[in-house]
C-alpha positions in Angstrom: 3.7 16.7 5.0 0.1 17.0 3.9 -2.6 14.4 4.4 -6.0 14.9 2.9 -9.1 13.2 4.2 -12.6 13.5 2.6 -15.6 12.3 4.6 -19.0 12.0 2.9 -21.9 12.5 5.4 -24.7 9.9 5.1 -27.1 12.3 6.8 -26.9 15.5 4.8 -24.6 14.5 1.9 -22.0 17.2 2.9 -18.4 16.5 1.7 -16.0 17.4 4.5 -12.4 18.0 3.4 -9.7 18.0 6.0 -6.0 18.7 5.5 -3.5 17.8 8.2 0.1 18.8 8.2 1.4 16.3 10.7 3.7 13.3 10.3 1.8 11.4 13.0 -1.2 11.1 10.8 0.9 9.3 8.3 0.9 6.3 10.6 -2.7 5.1 10.9 -3.6 7.8 13.5 -6.8 8.8 11.7 -9.2 7.9 14.5 -9.4 11.5 15.7 -10.1 12.8 12.3 -12.6 10.2 11.5 -14.4 10.8 14.8 -15.1 14.5 14.0 -18.8 15.0 13.3 -20.1 16.6 10.1 -19.7 20.4 10.3 -23.1 20.9 8.6 -25.5 18.6 10.5 -23.2 17.5 13.5 -23.9 13.8 12.8 -21.1 11.3 12.7 -22.5 8.9 10.1 -20.5 8.7 6.9 -21.1 6.8 3.6 -17.4 6.5 3.1 -14.1 8.2 3.7 -11.4 8.8 1.1 -7.8 9.2 2.2 -5.1 10.7 0.1 -1.9 10.0 1.9 1.3 11.7 1.6 4.0 10.6 -0.8 6.2 8.0 0.9 9.8 9.0 1.0 12.9 7.4 2.5 12.7 9.4 5.7 9.1 8.4 6.4 9.8 4.8 5.4 12.8 4.6 7.7 10.7 5.7 10.7 8.0 3.2 9.8 10.5 0.4 9.1 12.2 0.6 12.5 9.1 0.9 14.8 6.9 -2.2 15.3 3.8 -0.2 16.2 3.6 2.2 13.3 1.4 1.4 10.3 0.5 3.4 7.3 -2.8 1.4 7.5 -3.4 -1.4 10.0 -5.3 -3.6 7.5 -4.1 -4.5 4.0 -1.1 -2.3 4.4 0.8 -4.1 1.7 -2.1 -3.4 -0.8 -2.1 0.3 0.1 1.7 0.5 -0.3 1.6 -1.3 -3.7 2.4 1.8 -5.8 4.7 2.0 -8.8 6.3 5.1 -7.4 7.7 3.1 -4.5 9.4 0.3 -6.3 13.0 1.5 -6.1 12.5 2.8 -2.5 11.1 -0.6 -1.4 13.8 -2.6 -3.1 16.5 -0.5 -1.4 14.8 -0.9 1.9 14.5 -4.6 1.6 18.1 -5.1 0.6 19.9 -2.4 2.5 18.1 -1.4 5.6 18.0 -2.4 9.3 14.2 -2.5 9.2 12.4 -5.0 11.3 12.0 -8.3 9.4 8.2 -8.1 9.3 8.4 -4.6 7.8 10.6 -5.9 5.0 8.1 -8.7 4.5 5.3 -6.1 4.1 7.4 -4.2 1.5 8.2 -7.4 -0.4 4.5 -8.3 -0.4 3.6 -4.9 -1.7 5.9 -5.6 -4.6 4.2 -9.0 -5.1 0.8 -7.2 -5.1 2.1 -4.7 -7.6 3.3 -7.4 -9.9 0.0 -9.3 -9.6 -2.1 -6.2 -10.3 -0.2 -5.2 -13.4 0.6 -8.5 -15.1 -2.3 -8.9 -17.4 -4.3 -6.7 -19.7 -7.4 -5.2 -18.2 -10.3 -3.9 -20.2 -10.6 -1.0 -17.7 -7.4 0.5 -19.2 -6.5 1.8 -22.6 -4.0 -0.1 -24.8 -1.3 2.3 -23.8 -2.1 2.1 -20.1 -2.0 -1.7 -20.3 1.4 -1.5 -21.9 2.7 0.6 -19.0 1.1 -1.8 -16.5 2.8 -4.7 -18.3 6.1 -2.9 -18.1 5.7 -2.4 -14.4 5.1 -6.1 -13.8 8.1 -7.0 -16.0 10.3 -4.5 -14.2 9.5 -6.1 -10.8 9.7 -9.7 -11.9 13.5 -10.1 -11.9 13.7 -8.8 -8.4 10.9 -11.1 -7.2 12.8 -14.0 -8.8 15.9 -13.1 -6.8 13.8 -12.9 -3.6 11.9 -16.1 -4.2 13.3 -17.8 -1.0 12.0 -14.9 1.1 8.7 -14.8 -0.8 8.2 -18.5 -0.2 8.5 -18.0 3.6 6.0 -15.1 3.7 3.1 -15.9 6.0 -0.2 -16.9 4.4 -2.0 -14.1 6.0 0.3 -11.6 4.3 0.7 -13.1 0.8 -2.7 -14.4 -0.1 -3.3 -17.6 -2.1 -4.7 -15.9 -5.2 -1.5 -13.9 -5.6 0.7 -17.0 -4.7 -1.1 -19.0 -7.4 0.1 -16.6 -10.1 3.4 -15.4 -8.7 4.8 -18.8 -7.7 4.4 -20.0 -11.3 6.2 -16.9 -12.6 9.1 -17.1 -10.2 9.3 -20.9 -10.2 8.4 -21.8 -6.7 7.1 -25.3 -6.4 4.8 -26.2 -3.5 
């Protein structure tokens, strides 16, 4: 599996591209990569770091789902996981796996985020792209309606209020 990391040096503007072929780096173990200094000026001050993670597949998700201390990203993991390509995989994992409960909650929240992000027209997209986005939201909505009991029990720190405000109306959860 290939993970790509690009660091942008604040000192000399050098772009540093790293490719790592290691499953361990999939699970938030980027500290060693991030700690590497710039190979041009030897400073360790970066404007920002871009991370292109591997494609999530069932094998990787199964490892993650059964281990409490593995994270794709420790902060905002549900937002990072909210990708259209993962919808079927996440639904299957939520319904048919022996994952830890909080891992299922993260996957369900990722689907909620994906719904929220795609539900309305956005001027940053073309008309065709907005139609695709709307289709993504409509595709997820029936499943979210089926899971509304589980969604209602999601912790506040995981499913944020701005998403709840929209989603709860759509799936008919009254608070």
